[in-house]
FITORKE-570633 format. One line per 5 residues: number of its first residue (from 1); for each residue x, y, z of C-alpha. Coordinates in nm, 4 decimals. Layout:
NUM) X,Y,Z; ... .
This chain:
1) 0.0069,-0.0041,-0.0068; 0.1478,0.3747,-0.0798; 0.1740,0.6138,0.2070; -0.0693,0.8883,0.2081; 0.1246,1.1781,0.4121 .
6) 0.0004,1.5871,0.5058; 0.3408,1.7804,0.5790; 0.3557,2.1410,0.6115; 0.5237,2.4059,0.4897; 0.7066,2.7085,0.5559 .
11) 0.4780,2.9756,0.4101; 0.1810,2.7762,0.6574; 0.0556,2.5316,0.4192; 0.0593,2.1766,0.3297; 0.2021,1.9293,0.0990 .
16) -0.0019,1.5718,0.0296; 0.2467,1.2922,-0.0790; 0.1479,0.9871,-0.2164; 0.4566,0.7511,-0.1519; 0.7923,1.0106,-0.1784 .
21) 0.5757,1.2321,-0.4939; 0.3946,1.5665,-0.3911; 0.0643,1.5536,-0.5619; -0.0954,1.8581,-0.4182; 0.0869,2.1645,-0.2850 .
26) -0.0164,2.5324,-0.1449; -0.3443,2.3581,0.0591; -0.5042,2.4538,0.4162; -0.5425,2.1846,0.7041; -0.8720,2.1100,0.5947 .
31) -0.7719,2.0836,0.2198; -0.5079,1.8418,0.2804; -0.7314,1.6394,0.4956; -1.0427,1.6215,0.2580; -0.7956,1.5257,-0.0069 .
36) -0.6622,1.2763,0.1903; -0.9626,1.1295,0.2975; -1.0788,1.1275,-0.1367; -0.7432,0.8969,-0.1284; -0.8444,0.6817,0.0987 .
41) -1.1308,0.5599,-0.0238; -1.2117,0.2232,-0.2076 .
């Protein structure tokens, strides 16, 4: 299974990673969480 992670950046936004690859950046915490939930759905 590929690891999905949210990481804070220096400018206060968040980046979402699939494995080692960033798939979205410049997100609010809420938007990053929503994206992660969408990616986890079967």
